[in-house]
ROBA-95481 format. One record per atom (N, C-alpha, C): y negated, z, x. Coordinates in steps of 0.001 Angstrom, whole numbers, padded with zeros to 6 digits, always signed. Atoms other than C-alpha are relative to their C-alpha. Example, Ala and Ser with C-alpha at 12.3 -4.5 7.8 and 13.67 -1.06 7.14 Angstrom:
BEGIN
+001190+000000+000890 +004500+007800+012300 -001200+000000+000900 +001190-000060-000820 +001060+007140+013670 -001090+000730-000770 
//
This chain:
BEGIN
+001454-000663+001114 -000140+000085-000155 -001181-000020+000959 +001823-000256-000998 -004033-001061+001708 -000261+001145-000283 +001372-001098+000129 -006678+001185+002143 -000316-000241-001153 +000539+000343+000740 -008185-000517-000443 +000692+000308-001777 -000590-000578+001368 -005578+000070-003160 +000111+001621-000583 -000686-001458+000852 -005186+003662-002655 -001444+000458-000181 +000476-001041+000334 -008776+004210-003514 +000371+000336-001523 +000385+000676+001398 -008055+003271-006845 +001542+001785-000214 -001423-001800+000594 -005521+007014-008412 +001399-000972-000150 -001691+000228+000096 -002092+006490-007548 +000908-000343-000948 -000611-000219+001135 -000729+007322-011075 -000309-000920-000251 +000225+000985+000710 -002837+004797-012411 +001627-001267+000059 -000240+001214-001069 -001374+001963-009521 +001440+000254-000652 -002142-000226-000066 +002999+003650-010280 -000418-000690-001369 -000192+000278+001805 +001979+003256-014413 +000080-001483+000179 -000027+001462-000091 +000841+000003-014092 +001123-001117+000070 -001528+000829-000485 +003724-001412-011949 +001594+000473-001270 -001366+000265+000631 +006215+000659-014061 -000332-000848-001188 +000325+000575+001016 +004779-001355-017176 +000112-000976-000367 +000258+001943+000239 +004461-004752-015947 +001700+000002-000211 -001655+000612-000863 +008360-004190-014400 +000517+000105-001631 -000502-000136+001051 +009181-003160-018232 -000336-001551-001286 +000534+001332+001151 +007502-006129-019914 +000942-001297+000820 -000667+001526+000173 +009294-008455-017822 +001479+000377-000203 -001507-000564+000303 +012830-006871-018064 +000028-000532-001426 +000023+000108+001729 +011902-006900-021869 +000054-001707-000502 +000192+001605+000117 +010906-011008-021460 +001628-000661+000166 -000840+000610+000134 +013506-011980-019790 +001742+000539-000735 -000880+000100+000916 +015810-010428-022102 -000072-000586-001194 +000526+001535+000573 +014305-012208-024728 +000135-001111-000105 -000366+001594-000193 +014327-015330-023422 +001670-000394-000060 -001408-000095-000027 +018437-014781-022624 +000948+000410-000649 -001045-000594+000788 +019473-012999-025282 +000837-000913-000726 -000252+001319+000735 +022268-014705-026768 +000632-001337-000031 -000755+001262-000413 +022577-017663-025127 +000905-000313+000465 -001064+000537-000160 +025400-017860-023443 +001550+000555-001424 -000434-000225+001480 +027120-016302-026786 -000066-001139-001174 +000037+000897+001360 +025759-018544-029009 +000572-001877+000261 -000338+001424-000765 +026385-021704-026850 +001443-000228-000051 -001273+000142-000019 +029681-020934-026182 +000853+000360-001622 -000548+000339+001111 +030365-019776-029945 -000058-001586-000950 -000110+000962+000227 +029231-023354-030817 +000650-001382+000521 -000578+000699-000120 +031435-025023-029314 +001385-000029-000271 -001109+000425+001182 +034259-027179-031190 +001204+001068+001300 -001023-000284-001040 +037732-025404-029426 +000866-001485+000170 -000481+000446-000388 +039888-027445-027713 +001205-000355-000660 -001845+000072+001064 +043550-028913-028656 +000335+001507+000485 -000858-000633-000360 +044700-026008-026508 -000735+001487-000171 +000504-001394+000942 +042359-023516-027651 +000319-000105-001331 -000965-000265+001357 +044005-023973-031474 +000985+000399+000252 -001725-000297-000298 +047686-024267-029777 -000195+001687+000714 -000374-001878-000789 +047050-020767-027958 -000878+000982-001740 +000087-000037+001416 +045098-019878-031476 +001040+001139-001210 -001984+000389+001071 +047964-020538-033548 +001085+001072+000120 -001176-000762-000721 +050226-018514-031523 -000340+001367-000159 +000656-001230-000328 +048141-015441-031386 +000139+000522-001242 -000086+000000+001039 +047943-015633-034890 +001280+000210-000762 -001240-000146+000689 +051388-015743-035641 +000681+001130+000526 -000889-001389-000571 +052235-012816-033324 -000851+001218-000681 +000255-001139+001010 +049877-010811-035346 +000548+000256-000964 -000746-000019+001518 +051315-011812-038155 +001651+000747-000310 -001379-000309-000344 +054825-010993-036865 -000049+001078+000344 +000025-001442-000461 +053429-007473-036022 -000302+000797-001241 -000321-000098+000577 +051950-006981-038918 +001253-000053-001040 -001478+000385+000386 +055358-007893-040696 +000451+001483+000012 -001047-001282+000003 +057223-005513-038929 -000069+001633-000008 +000766-000823+000437 +054590-002709-039509 +000424+000990-001747 -000604-000545+001217 +055090-003026-043286 +001636+000251+000047 -001395-000210-000347 +059148-002883-042430 +000402+001393+000178 +000227-001399+000034 +058817+000572-041193 +000028+000801-001587 +000058-001107+001563 +060079+003769-043645 -001738+000535-000251 +001001-001101+000360 +057363+005617-045442 -000251+000478+000552 +000163-001393-000812 +058332+008603-043928 -001078+000521+001022 +000578-000645-001344 +056215+010215-041394 +000053+000962+000549 -000165-000427-001444 +058330+011561-038843 -000773-000535+001394 +000625+000251-000780 +057245+011448-035809 +000220-001767+001004 -000740+001162-000730 +059348+008835-034069 -000369-001038-000897 +000939+000496+000907 +057853+006811-037136 -001217-000569-000070 +001649-000209-000806 +054331+007408-036079 -000262-000765+000534 -000285+000715-001532 +054997+006465-032750 -000051-001517-000056 -000090+001213+000441 +056302+003320-033835 -001067-001272-000425 +001108+001314+001371 +053488+001644-036580 -001273+000689+001384 +001318-000376-000671 +051071+003759-033666 -000109-001613+001181 -000471+001868-000857 +052577+000544-031037 -000444-000610-000438 +001107+001681+000250 +052198-002130-033264 -001111-000050-000066 +000944-000048-000382 +049206-001232-033822 -000855-000290+001076 +000507+000320-001102 +048166-001491-030956 +000414-001216+000817 -000914+001081-000325 +050132-004183-030529 -001190-001271-000707 +000773+000348+001255 +047724-005570-033320 -001279-000936+000943 +002106+000163-000251 +044182-005048-031602 +000362-000551+001681 -000301+000435-000702 +045833-005959-028413 -000165-002019+000038 +000515+001063-000448 +045864-009668-029312 -000799-000183-000731 +001906+000443+000362 +042719-009563-031570 -000724+000047+001387 +000640+000170-001169 +041290-008994-028468 -000054-001225+000928 -000080+000861-000139 +042518-011829-027014 -000752-001152-000970 +000515+000987+001489 +042045-013908-030432 -002043+000445+000041 +001946+000081+000079 +037984-012651-029917 -000675-001037+001355 +000259+000761-000558 +037973-014499-026786 +000214-001827-000247 +000116+001315+000612 +038892-018067-028711 -001324-000005-000250 +000893+000564+001170 +036767-020437-030140 +000621-000360-001139 -001269-000148+001046 +038585-020890-033734 -000821-001064-001011 +000468+000826+000458 +038206-023549-036224 -000354+000589-002277 +000182-001313+001624 +037113-022081-040026 +001907-000214-000385 -001056-000663+000598 +040802-022365-041442 +000224+000939+001048 +000197-000868-000781 +041679-020223-038167 -000624+001403-000327 +001590-001331+000121 +038547-018049-038753 +000336+000803-001146 -000433-000223+001187 +039953-017634-042118 +001633+001039+000077 -001327-000098+000103 +043561-017293-041657 -000164+002264+001173 +000339-001252-000092 +042540-014071-039438 -000448+000730-000975 +000889-001209-000152 +040648-012291-041197 +000684+000480-001676 -000756-000176+001216 +043000-012754-044318 +000784+000869+000509 -001132-000653-001237 +045777-011319-041495 -000416+001327-000147 +000877-001046-000293 +043266-008573-041007 -000170+001073-001645 -000258+000041+001091 +043423-007909-045140 +001101+000853-000295 -001201-000711+000679 +046993-007245-045277 +000577+000733+000975 -000528-000925-001379 +047144-004589-042427 -000441+001346-000545 +000081-001041+001485 +047527-001327-044463 -000887+001224+001051 +000921-000413-001012 +045773+000475-040895 -001710+000090-000418 +000944+001015-000044 +042225+000827-042647 -001274+000588+001272 +000594+000156-001082 +040627+002049-039378 -000174-000836+000885 -001098+001743-000748 +042253-001153-037557 -001197-000689-000856 -000286+001012+000237 +041284-003206-040260 -002010+000232-000193 +001485-000253+000056 +037327-001588-040303 -000672-000495+001149 +000172+000805-001424 +036959-002289-036528 +000489-001378-000241 +000080+000782-000226 +038440-005674-036853 -000514-001063-000714 +000642+000887+001110 +036580-007095-039894 -001333-000703+000438 +001185+000755-000129 +033385-007942-038528 +000417-000461+001032 +000272+000988-000859 +034569-009647-035491 +000775-001524-000545 -000361+000618+001033 +036365-011716-038275 -001103-000621-000715 +001599+001169+000406 +033254-012745-040113 -000637-000281+001407 +001055+000117-001166 +031381-013133-036955 +000770-001275+000438 -000563+001481-000427 +034332-016048-035838 -000080-001380-000833 +000030+000818+001116 +033856-017337-039212 -000723-000607-000646 +001290+000558+000283 +030535-017740-039464 -000425-000741+001049 +000683+000470-000661 +030084-019275-036010 +001490-001539-000469 -000485+000776+000845 +032936-021575-037570 -000617-000713-000671 +000379+000554+000503 +031336-022487-040332 -001108-001228+000255 +002067+000951-000930 +027360-023469-038644 +000586-000776+001112 -000588+001184-000966 +029743-025835-036195 +000395-001017-001297 -000880+000832+001340 +031942-027363-039384 -001010-001249-000370 +001169-000071+001642 +028919-027848-041961 -001175-001345+000818 +000841+001109-000986 +026499-029676-038803 +000498-001270+000463 -000406+001265-000596 +028696-032226-038599 +000960-000991-000782 -000777+001298+001410 +029895-033718-041907 -001197-000136-000639 +001148+000810+001295 +027276-035666-044916 +001243+000283-000636 -000500-000443+001204 +030572-034826-046890 -000108+000906-000835 +000189-000889+000650 +030399-033626-050197 +001094+001232-000122 -001253-000802+000541 +033931-032664-050679 +000190+000478+001281 -000645-001145-001264 +034275-031255-047031 -000752+001047+000285 +001325-000840-000101 +030917-029537-047553 +000748+001308-000672 -000478-000692+001070 +032820-028133-050630 +001123+001246+000376 -001558+000074-001040 +036290-027653-048511 -000489+001896+000727 +000935-000803-000610 +033756-025512-046312 -000262+001287-000746 +000795-001538+001168 +032172-022890-048675 +001209+000566-000757 -000806+000088+000534 +035155-022826-050824 +000833+001522+000692 -000861-000579-000945 +036805-020743-047594 -000739+001592-000476 +001023-001356+000681 +034206-017767-048713 -000181+000547-001339 -000305-000893+001629 +034810-015414-051673 -000989+000924-000013 +001007-001023+000255 +032524-013291-053360 -000020+001058+000906 -000057-001099-000116 +034086-010756-052232 -000178-000302+001564 +000864+000284-001591 +033621-011555-048292 -001347-000062+000068 +001526+000374+000587 +030343-012792-049539 -000740+001498-000009 +000293-001590-000231 +029589-009349-050294 -000219+000876+001267 +000196-000755-001285 +030763-007604-047605 -000598-000205+001417 +000271+000586-001456 +029699-009642-044608 -001472-001063-000432 +000966+001226-000245 +026755-011247-046091 -001402+000102+000950 +000855+000372-001188 +024909-010348-042606 +000325-001358+000544 -000112+000961-001181 +026813-012625-040964 +000219-001256-000665 -000021+001353+001009 +027597-015228-044176 -000679-000616-000140 +001016+000514+001993 +025036-015088-046609 -000989-001303+000857 +000512+001752-000405 +022694-017602-044083 +000669-001301-000436 -000856+001244-000023 +025372-019988-043352 +000126-000908-000993 -000784+000635+000930 +026748-020439-046568 -001397-000056-001143 +001070+000468+000918 +023333-020443-048227 -000430-001699+000626 +000397+001120-000684 +022689-023416-045984 +001046-001160-000220 -000756+001240+000136 +025757-025457-046936 +000098+000136-001510 +001032+000512+001386 +024815-024903-050981 -000953-000577+000232 +001291+000848-000089 +021662-026149-050006 +000309-001341+000491 -000383+001450-000756 +023301-029353-048077 +000868-000852-000952 -000521-000214+000959 +025513-029506-050925 -000742-000688-001604 +000652+000504+001071 +023021-030025-053725 -001149-000889+000876 +000166+000980-000400 +020793-031881-051503 +000606-001231+000244 -000630+001023+000419 +023140-034603-051309 +000611-000886-000900 -000299+000432+001920 +024346-034592-055193 -001148-000708-000029 +002233+001173+000777 +020270-035717-055540 -000115-000666+000785 +000214+000737-001011 +020572-037862-052669 -001463-000001+000651 +000978-000483-000961 +017835-036163-050572 +000549-000467+000917 -000154+000162-001200 +019706-036862-048070 +000729-001354+000817 -000208+001799-000484 +020555-040828-048081 -001522+000531+001060 +000718+000162-001201 +018966-042041-044741 -000802-000869-000088 +000813+000900+000191 +016232-043671-044915 -000275-001103+001234 -000374+000693-001028 +016073-046824-042842 -001490+000604+001222 +000740+000408-000783 +014243-046264-039658 -001427-000514+000178 +000799+000295+000366 +010667-046830-039622 -000517-000135+001642 +000081+000445-001613 +010091-049043-036175 -001881-000470+000144 +001298-000078-000685 +006653-049043-035060 -000164-001677+000999 -000029+001466-000338 +005707-053049-034201 -000696+000494+001812 +000693-000959-001396 +004261-053188-030454 -001296+000454+000368 +001312-000403-000157 +000659-053597-031597 -000627+000958-000767 +000461-001279+000878 +000952-050677-033758 +000448+000902+001484 -000458-000612-001440 +002555-048951-030258 -001637+000211+000988 +001371+000265+000013 -000832-050122-029011 -000984+000608-000105 +001266-001171+000475 -002921-047949-031012 +000479+000845+000696 -000040-000964-000471 -001354-045265-029887 -000503+000289+001219 -000076+000162-001180 -001382-045991-026157 -001675+000006+000269 +001280+000302-000103 -005327-047056-026710 -000839+001500-001114 +000125-001076+001129 -005599-043563-029425 -000246+000539+001879 -000331-001046-001009 -004751-041173-025725 -000406-000407+001317 +001594+000862-001546 -006875-043653-022593 -000967-000064-000688 +001326+000707+000207 -009857-044257-025066 -000422-001199-000155 +000120+001296+000069 -009366-047729-024968 -000404-001190-001256 +000256+000358+001217 -008568-048303-028631 -001057-000674-000796 +000729+000713+000764 -010875-050833-030786 +000379+000854-001095 -000373-001135+000973 -011092-048766-033811 -000208-001375-001162 -000474+000821+000749 -011829-051907-036110 +001077-001246+000094 -001592+000776+000390 -008643-054007-034957 +001011+001133-000036 -000792-001111+000007 -006879-050649-034876 +000815-000336-001575 -000037+000088+001384 -007529-050730-038700 +000639-001228-000708 -000950+000947+000332 -006426-054325-038957 +001412-000452-000018 -001423+000298-000221 -003525-054232-037503 +000866+001386-000565 -000533-001661-000005 -002496-050805-039073 +000487-001255-002285 -000273+000741+001373 -002953-052979-042561 +000819-001227-000436 -000986+001417-000473 -000970-056136-041026 +001434+000602+000294 -001516-000570+000072 +002043-053616-040733 +000551+000784-001316 -000131-000213+001777 +001318-052371-044196 +000940-000967-001198 -000071+001460+000971 +001553-055622-045927 +001594-000080+000578 -001170+001098-000710 +004905-056665-043072 +000925+001055-001179 -000896-001220+000280 +006376-052770-044336 +000608-000544-001699 -000185+000604+001567 +005884-053825-048042 +000697-000879-000623 -000541+001059+000076 +007173-057013-047694 +001830+000006-000270 -001247-000089+000008 +010029-055788-046916 +000775+000913-001164 +000227-000140+002155 +010472-053345-049718 -001252-000051-001049 +000945+000225+001776 +008928-054851-052602 -000781+001078-000603 +000385-001570+001127 +009279-051640-054373 -000579+000767-000023 +000118-001379-000601 +007852-049099-052091 -001335+000150-000602 +001554-000238-000132 +004421-047993-052960 -000756+000039+000742 +000687+000647-001421 +001599-049477-051001 -000620+001295+000992 +001186-000855-000430 -000263-046288-050266 +001018+001481+001010 -000925-000921-000960 +003411-044466-049242 +000682-000212+001404 -000848+000189-001497 +004377-046838-046827 -001141-000355+001004 +001511+000109-000670 +000482-046642-045494 +000162+001286+000837 -000211-001665+000210 +000927-042556-045644 +001604+000164+000826 -000678-000025-000920 +004151-043333-043694 +000224-000577+001124 +000547+000463-001283 +003175-045369-041277 -001280+000736+001520 +001031-000800-000559 -000056-043317-040119 +001139+001131+000359 -000514-001126-000111 +002195-039891-040440 +001254-000660+001098 -000799+000663-000883 +004778-042431-037815 -000668+000432+001470 +000941-000258-001073 +001792-043050-035702 -000445+001367+001219 +000264-001186-000614 +000813-039260-035414 +001232+000404+001213 -000837-000085-000357 +004377-038950-034482 +000097-000234+001304 -000415+000283-001433 +004301-040638-031606 -001327-000210+001153 +002102-000382-000791 +000597-039497-030378 +000832+001309+000953 -000358-001077-000148 +002561-036406-030137 +001122-000045+001177 -000670+000210-001043 +005615-037215-028648 +000451-000979+001499 +000107+000654-000947 +004177-039562-026260 -000249+000758+001295 +000750-000068-000767 +004097-038854-022464 -001393+000356+000647 +001576+000254-000107 +000813-039363-021891 -000657+001042-000623 +001186-001250-000061 -002106-037155-021538 -000485-000221-001181 +001552+000853+000684 -005699-037879-023912 -000218+000674+001494 +000988+000012-001533 -008001-038329-021277 -001148+000028-000145 +001760-000482+000462 -011217-037899-023506 +001003+000271-001613 -000091-000677+001352 -010415-035340-026183 -001167-000193-001364 +000359+000007+000656 -013699-035843-027825 +000366-001365-000326 -000752+001782+001021 -012852-039733-028445 +000712+000028-000440 -001532-000149+000340 -009708-039235-029041 -000350+000407-001555 -000370-000557+001575 -010407-036991-032181 -001030-001100-000892 +000816+001136+000063 -013422-039623-032864 +000273-001030-000687 -000639+000975+000461 -011047-042236-033234 +000782-000249-000731 -001114+000453+000539 -008652-040855-034603 -000232-000023-001494 +000521+000152+001110 -010539-039592-037786 -000165-001425-000712 +000018+000967+000442 -011533-043162-038371 +001191-000651+000072 -000964+000713+000359 -008339-044786-037554 +000736+000443-001290 -001925-000396+000499 -005649-042610-039229 -000455+001081-001322 +000427-000745+001503 -008303-041339-042301 -000009+001987+000348 -000230-001674-000165 -008138-037400-040774 -001116+000477-000397 +000815-000950+000207 -010578-034975-041205 -000802+000345+001452 +000807-000432-000965 -013030-033481-038726 +001700+001394+000398 -000420-001008-000149 -010015-030295-038794 +001393-000620+000815 -001283+000599-000014 -006843-032677-038726 -000017-000619+000955 -000199+001302-001133 -007981-034767-035916 +000050+001486+001314 -000166-001366-001437 -008438-031184-033829 +001145+000340+000524 -001742-000504-000019 -004699-030215-034878 +000735-000511+000606 -000371+000871-000591 -003915-033368-033638 -000162+000597+001381 +000898-000149-000735 -005424-032784-030569 +000401+001071+001131 -000821-001239-000148 -004266-029591-030104 +001567+000030+000547 -001217-000262-000239 -000608-030225-030304 -000185-001308+001358 -000117+001201-000858 -001257-032803-027421 -001051+000938+001522 +000164-000160-001051 -003128-030376-025061 +000099+001342+000017 -000086-001504-000356 -002086-026718-025295 +001113+000281+001003 -000774-000050-000062 +001249-027633-024643 +000041-000421+001627 +000023-000005-001153 -000353-029235-021157 -000613+000951+000747 +000812-001871-000249 -002298-025568-020756 -001414-000987+000429 +001117+000124-000875 -005626-027739-021018 -000933+000644-000788 +000897-000697+000798 -007023-024858-022707 -001941-000341+000405 +001439+000052-000718 -010723-025751-020861 -000646-000926-000907 +000237+000800+001131 -010873-028879-022802 +000407-000129-001742 +000310-000564+001653 -009869-027280-025893 -000542+000829-000451 +001824-000246+000432 -012624-025135-026077 -001256-001054-000447 +001114+001165-000323 -014531-027538-024874 -000545-001054-001826 -000530+000771+001384 -013624-029908-028212 -000454+000493-000897 +001293-001029+000787 -013976-027081-030524 -000575+000293-000297 +001253-000506+000152 -016852-025741-030261 -000601-001572+000002 +000280+001530+000752 -017914-029547-030497 -000026-000105-001102 -000571+000206+001567 -016506-029910-033514 -000106+000798-001018 +000575-001230+001161 -017394-026513-035140 -001417-001324+000084 +001687+000572+000632 -021127-028152-034673 -000318-000864-000105 -000584+001019+000600 -020076-031187-035853 +000181+000406-001823 -000242-000066+001461 -018665-029826-038975 -001042+000927-000795 +000748-000701+000720 -021526-027517-039756 -001303-000576+000100 +000398+000689+000954 -023642-030250-039224 +000269-000898-001204 -000405+000400+001286 -022125-032159-041750 -000273+000736-001252 -000480-000923+001493 -021434-029312-044331 -001022+001161+000199 +000552-001820+000023 -023849-026497-043077 +001135+001298-000236 -000790-001485+000384 -020731-024187-042803 +001163-000631+001484 -000759-000080-000517 -018051-024005-040127 +001151+000778-001133 -000600-000718+000731 -014665-023418-041717 +001027+000791+000396 -001486-001044-000606 -011798-020566-041715 +000807-001103+001021 -001062+000705-000845 -009620-023126-040833 +000009-000622+001388 +001063+000655-001485 -011707-024376-037686 +000218+001014+000507 +000373-001268-001013 -012263-021042-036864 +001027+000902+000239 -001344+000045-000466 -008313-020509-036734 +000349-001264+000331 -000812+000798-000995 -007441-023327-034647 -001148+000389+001023 +000952-000439-000938 -010405-022473-032329 +000750+001842+000337 -000820-001040+000012 -008644-018950-032318 +001151-000272+000745 -000930-000033-000198 -005552-020388-031792 +000030-000728+001660 -000344+000312-002040 -006650-022103-028221 +000129+001163+000980 -000338-000804-000594 -007684-018853-027250 +001155+001260-000171 -001761-000917-000703 -004308-016798-027448 +000950-001038+000061 -001170+000377-000756 -002474-019422-026484 -000160-000180+001776 -000457+000181-001707 -004320-019940-023105 +000179+002065+000084 -001122-001878-000697 -003577-015517-022971 +000993+000158-000101 -001059+000123+000157 -000595-015996-024012 +001069-000756+001581 +000097+000694-001453 -000517-018457-020666 +000152+001052+001186 +000033-000714-001079 -001664-015963-018489 +000651+001119+000094 -001024-001225-000276 +000264-013255-019554 +001648-000407+000143 -001612+000113-001120 +003700-015089-018736 -000127-000180+001486 +000827-000320-001617 +001948-015747-015343 +000070+001122+000290 +000220-001844-000771 +001401-012332-014940 +001377+000247+000216 -001643-000844-000321 +005106-011267-015848 +000964-000953+000876 -000808+000749-000461 +006579-014405-014218 -000447+000316+001821 +000369-000816-001286 +004680-013178-011190 +001219+001284+000797 -001329-000544-000901 +007513-012393-008180 -000970+001046+000791 +000754-000968-001376 +005437-010902-005779 -001571+000195-000689 +001527-000037+000325 +001739-009044-006903 -000038+001428+000855 +000626-001469+000035 -000031-005599-005216 +000458+000608-001119 +000091-001404+001579 -000025-002496-007467 -001568-000747+000251 +001468-000169-000096 -004047-003354-006638 +000207-001198-001956 -000246+002023+000883 -003203-007373-008552 +000648+000321-001609 -000743-000236+001280 -000788-005726-011515 -000657+001400-000486 +000712-000931+001156 -003190-002718-012575 -001226-001174-000408 +001121+001097+000322 -005844-005614-012601 +001167-000844-001448 -000844+000694+001076 -003212-007623-014837 +000226+000819-001081 -000021-000788+001566 -002581-004818-017321 -001060+000065-000433 +001025-000436+000131 -006057-004077-017612 -000108-001309-000700 +000902+001599+000597 -007161-007968-018530 +001162+000305-001393 -000782-000113+001510 -003999-007463-021605 -000606+000776-000357 +000386-001246+000710 -004989-004168-022796 -001812-000670-000097 +001514+000249+000289 -009207-005516-022573 +000366-001036-001365 -000135+001937+001042 -007563-009247-024705 +000544+001208-001403 -000205+000019+001353 -005912-006964-027429 -000883+001616-000396 +001518-001086+000950 -009279-003946-027544 -000593-000812-000829 +000307+000583+000389 -010361-006897-028933 +000152-000358-001867 -000390+000446+001498 -008628-006896-032080 +001116-001209-000221 -001036+001134+000221 -005952-009367-031145 +001448-000187-000159 -000875-000794-000589 -002744-008948-031791 +000804-000423+000057 -000541+001258-001299 -000353-009535-029685 +001109-000792-000545 -000831+001155+000475 +002210-010735-032052 -000381-001473-000566 +000235+000950+000544 -000153-013399-032672 +000031-000968+002207 +000783+000351-001555 -000066-014212-028467 +001295-000474+000647 -001825+001151+000004 +003066-016622-027802 -000178-000169+001493 -000715+000540-002060 +005104-016607-024246 +000960-000954-000264 -000912+001211-000038 +006753-019716-025111 +001486+000108-000487 -001256-000067+000205 +010111-019910-026482 +001479+000270+000578 -000987-000517-000460 +013733-018404-026244 +000904-000826+000986 -001192+001025-000765 +016501-019933-023711 +000313-001213-001042 -000515+001033+001300 +018012-021441-027245 -001153-000968-000371 +001272+001189+000534 +014362-022865-028263 +000487+000339-001276 +000431-000028+001411 +014745-021509-031543 -001141+001118-001018 +001197-000801+000905 +012063-018409-031553 -000918+000239+000766 +001101-000665-000537 +009447-017805-030337 -000372+001090+000616 +000404-000852-000343 +008402-014737-027840 -001242+000611-000125 +001539-000388-000042 +005341-012699-027832 +000042+000974+000212 +000792-001295-001516 +003126-010217-026076 +000929+001652-000851 -000461-001252+000501 +004645-007426-029114 +001202-000189+000666 -001548-000464-000745 +008203-008045-028099 -000041+000630+001437 +000061-000940-001639 +007525-007459-024597 -000576+001732+000699 +000835-001105-000551 +005214-004903-024921 +001248+001672-000180 -001073-001366-000135 +007943-002355-026436 +000524+000850+000888 -000319-001460-000392 +008745+000690-025745 +001732-000133-000003 -001346-000230+000538 +013173+000787-025924 +000435+000922+000364 -000710-000591-000311 +014878+002972-025476 +001994-000573+000126 -000916+000666-000110 +017996+000712-026573 -000104-001679+000264 +000156+001530-000305 +018362-003219-025759 +000487-000658-001235 -000457+001278+001431 +019563-004363-029432 -000904+000243-000911 +000251-000030+000992 +016270-003953-031437 -000482-001329-000129 -000023+001113+000107 +016789-007842-031915 -000488-000220-001257 +000229+000882+001534 +015505-007992-035732 -001321+000280+000618 +001268+000405-000061 +011784-007713-034803 -000626-001048+001370 -000228+000871-001131 +012450-010633-032051 +000667-000927-001307 -000938+000844+000712 +014225-012262-034995 -001247-001043-001282 +001207+000243+000909 +011467-012039-037362 -001945-000550+000752 +001089+000336-001078 +008894-012532-034456 -000560-001865-000268 
//
């Protein structure tokens, strides 16, 4: 520790260091939580795994039958034999726990547990069986668009199972039901993919690099609408137009090209895409924030807000919300860099913690500051998640709600 660091209160420095260390540990826990387990669980079982699971299930059934054939009296020798056979069942289940099962095998597993006489063993194993069935249904329902096949998967879970294990099976059954309903209603019929012409893709490029000519772009879109309408004569022209404009916005967001001139981009986007100031700012932010162009985003927000006031004499609540989004995104990026910093002096760590606390003292909610997504990419990690003091490491519920 340097002399300069010693000038600060040693206790404060250590507290800041420990706090930052805890935040780092929390971040990694939330970042990695469930990744290996879920990634492995959603893998389709190989033929070898299926055969191994079938053999284990057969051994479990054989042992269950042997227990049932034992006399009902409670002599010591009979109780010892039953206990040994129950241990054999548990030993087989441990092997089964490491296997990925099909939906049929998961149901077979569940039904075998139902037939076990020992209530304590059943209680211990039900959660394992329900989790296996959840994983199998999750995997198999995503792989089919066939209503009959989906219905068969749905029927594997009866009302008794659903009530008992709603925490495992409720969400996936709801998704299967919704998919069946949508398929029956024709909502999942595949729409022909909208393919934009090279001229329209040039509009996307021109908007991003600032070279697009508004008049020419409008003419190209009008021509594209006419072409699409000829291909689909029954389609509503306004609907076709919106589809094309939506696809242009999508291509802008997905393009690898950055926005060269944000102000010019929003001005031309408003005229070409027929959107307002706020929507053009929102579209720009979807490019600027992932690229960490916070300075440009703030300057753009100030300029557009001023323009909005000039046009309507008031800055809208949504514009303020978008500007606030820029601020919290920048703070989130700074916080993430602080957390990921491997080498820092105690003095620097003390300054980092002070920065975070100063931001929060302004009334910013730690839940609104996002630090990116977890490794699975299905949930945001917030500053609230990583700042929590936890005695245990299983408080994942707050993370799932974040």
